[in-house]
C-alpha positions as CSV (number, residue, x, y, z in Angstrom):
1,X,0.0,0.0,0.0
2,X,1.4,3.4,-1.0
3,X,2.0,6.2,1.5
4,X,-0.9,8.1,-0.1
5,X,-3.2,5.1,0.4
6,X,-2.1,4.8,4.0
7,X,-2.8,8.6,4.5
8,X,-6.3,8.2,3.0
9,X,-7.1,5.3,5.2
10,X,-5.9,7.2,8.3
11,X,-8.1,10.2,7.3
12,X,-11.1,7.8,7.0
13,X,-10.4,6.4,10.4
14,X,-10.1,9.9,11.9
15,X,-13.3,11.1,10.3
16,X,-15.2,8.0,11.7
17,X,-13.7,8.6,15.2
18,X,-14.6,12.2,15.1
19,X,-18.2,11.4,14.1
20,X,-18.4,9.0,17.1
21,X,-16.6,11.4,19.4
22,X,-14.2,8.6,20.0
23,X,-10.4,8.3,20.5
24,X,-7.8,5.8,19.4
25,X,-4.6,4.5,20.9
26,X,-1.9,2.2,19.5
27,X,0.3,-0.5,21.0
28,X,3.0,-1.4,18.6
29,X,5.9,-3.8,18.6
30,X,7.1,-4.9,15.2
31,X,5.7,-1.8,13.5
32,X,7.8,0.4,15.8
33,X,5.3,3.3,15.9
34,X,4.5,3.3,12.1
35,X,0.8,3.2,12.7
36,X,1.0,6.2,15.1
37,X,3.2,8.0,12.5
38,X,0.7,7.5,9.7
39,X,-2.1,8.7,12.0
40,X,-0.2,11.8,13.2
41,X,0.7,12.7,9.6
42,X,-3.0,13.8,9.4
43,X,-3.4,17.4,10.5
44,X,-5.8,17.7,13.4
45,X,-5.4,14.0,14.5
46,X,-4.9,15.2,18.0
47,X,-8.7,15.5,18.2
48,X,-9.0,11.7,17.9
49,X,-5.6,10.1,18.5
50,X,-4.8,9.9,22.2
51,X,-1.3,8.4,22.2
52,X,0.8,5.5,21.0
53,X,2.9,3.0,22.9
54,X,5.9,1.5,21.2
55,X,6.4,-1.7,23.3
56,X,9.1,-3.5,21.4
57,X,10.5,-5.4,24.4
58,X,8.7,-7.7,26.7
59,X,9.6,-5.4,29.6
60,X,8.0,-2.5,27.9
61,X,4.8,-4.5,27.2
62,X,4.6,-5.3,30.9
63,X,5.5,-1.9,32.3
64,X,3.7,0.4,29.9
65,X,0.5,-1.5,29.0
66,X,0.2,-4.2,31.7
67,X,0.8,-7.4,29.7
68,X,1.2,-10.2,32.2
69,X,4.6,-11.9,32.5
70,X,2.9,-15.3,32.6
71,X,1.2,-14.6,29.2
72,X,4.5,-13.7,27.6
73,X,6.2,-16.8,29.1
74,X,3.4,-19.2,28.1
75,X,2.6,-17.9,24.6
76,X,5.4,-15.6,23.5
77,X,5.2,-12.0,22.4
78,X,3.9,-12.9,19.0
79,X,0.6,-14.5,20.0
80,X,-3.1,-13.9,20.2
81,X,-3.1,-13.8,23.9
82,X,-0.4,-11.1,24.1
83,X,-2.0,-8.8,21.5
84,X,-5.3,-9.0,23.3
85,X,-3.7,-7.9,26.5
86,X,-1.7,-5.2,24.6
87,X,-4.9,-3.8,23.1
88,X,-6.9,-3.9,26.4
89,X,-3.9,-2.5,28.4
90,X,-3.2,0.3,26.0
91,X,-6.9,1.3,25.8
92,X,-7.1,1.4,29.6
93,X,-3.8,3.3,30.0
94,X,-4.7,5.9,27.4
95,X,-8.4,6.1,28.4
96,X,-9.2,5.8,24.7
97,X,-12.3,4.5,23.0
98,X,-10.5,2.1,20.7
99,X,-7.1,0.4,20.6
100,X,-5.1,-1.5,18.0
101,X,-2.1,-3.6,19.0
102,X,0.5,-5.3,16.8
103,X,3.2,-7.8,17.5
104,X,5.1,-9.8,14.9
105,X,8.2,-11.1,13.3
106,X,9.3,-8.6,10.6
107,X,12.6,-10.4,9.9
108,X,15.0,-11.1,8.5
109,X,15.7,-13.3,11.5
110,X,13.7,-14.4,14.5
111,X,11.2,-16.8,12.8
112,X,10.5,-20.4,13.6
113,X,8.5,-23.3,12.1
114,X,5.5,-22.3,14.2
115,X,6.0,-18.5,13.7
116,X,7.8,-17.8,10.4
117,X,9.1,-14.4,9.5
118,X,6.2,-12.4,8.3
119,X,3.8,-13.6,11.1
120,X,2.0,-10.7,12.7
121,X,-0.7,-10.8,15.3
122,X,-3.2,-7.9,15.7
123,X,-5.4,-7.1,18.6
124,X,-8.3,-4.7,18.6
125,X,-10.3,-3.5,21.6
126,X,-13.2,-1.1,22.2
127,X,-14.7,0.4,25.3
128,X,-17.9,-1.5,24.7
129,X,-16.0,-4.6,25.6
130,X,-15.3,-6.0,22.1
131,X,-11.8,-7.5,21.9
132,X,-10.7,-9.5,18.9
133,X,-7.4,-10.8,17.5
134,X,-6.3,-12.2,14.2
135,X,-3.0,-12.9,12.5
136,X,-1.6,-12.6,9.0
137,X,1.5,-13.9,7.3
138,X,3.1,-11.3,5.1
139,X,5.8,-11.7,2.6
140,X,8.8,-9.5,1.6
141,X,11.6,-7.8,3.5
142,X,11.4,-6.2,6.9
143,X,10.0,-2.9,5.5
144,X,7.4,-4.7,3.4
145,X,6.2,-6.7,6.4
146,X,5.9,-3.6,8.6
147,X,4.1,-1.6,5.8
148,X,1.6,-4.4,5.2
149,X,1.0,-4.8,8.9
150,X,0.4,-1.0,9.3
151,X,-2.1,-1.1,6.4
152,X,-3.9,-4.2,7.7
153,X,-4.2,-2.8,11.2
154,X,-5.8,0.5,9.9
155,X,-8.0,-1.3,7.4
156,X,-9.3,-3.8,9.9
157,X,-9.9,-1.0,12.5
158,X,-11.8,0.9,9.9
159,X,-13.9,-1.9,8.5
160,X,-14.5,-4.1,11.6
161,X,-14.6,-1.6,14.4
162,X,-15.6,1.7,12.9
163,X,-17.8,0.2,10.1
164,X,-16.4,2.3,7.3
165,X,-17.6,0.8,4.0
C-alpha cells in the first residue's frame, strides 16, 4: 500500500472517530510506531488520536500496558493472547475508546517453524468490551512486512470496528 493510500485510510479512520466522538490509541511492537506515525501525519489528528505505545521489548509490554509476564512466558510476544492484552492495556492506560495492537516477526531473522518471518498478530479493543485478535503472514523484506502490517491494522480497524464501508 502506498504512502498516499495509508494517509487516505488514516483520514477515513479519523473522520469516523470524530463522528463517534471517540479516540484511538496504538500499542506497537514490530511496526515500531509506524501506525502512530501514519495517523499523526494527518493534520488535526490530536482530536481523535490519544497516544501511541511502542512496546518493542517484553519489559515495555509489561511496564507500559500491563501485559502479564505469565502470558509472555506461556505464549510468546507474537501471540493472540499477548495482542489481546496489549490492546486492552493500551486502551485502559490511554483512556481511549479504541485500541489497536501489533506484535510480529518482521525479519529477516527471528522466525521459527511455528511462527515464520512475516507472522504478525493484531489485537483490537473497544470500550464496549469487544476484543478481537487475528493474524496474517506477510511476505517481503522487513519494511514490506511492517508496511503491510500497518495497512492491515488500519483497514481492519476501519472496516470491523468503525464500520467504514
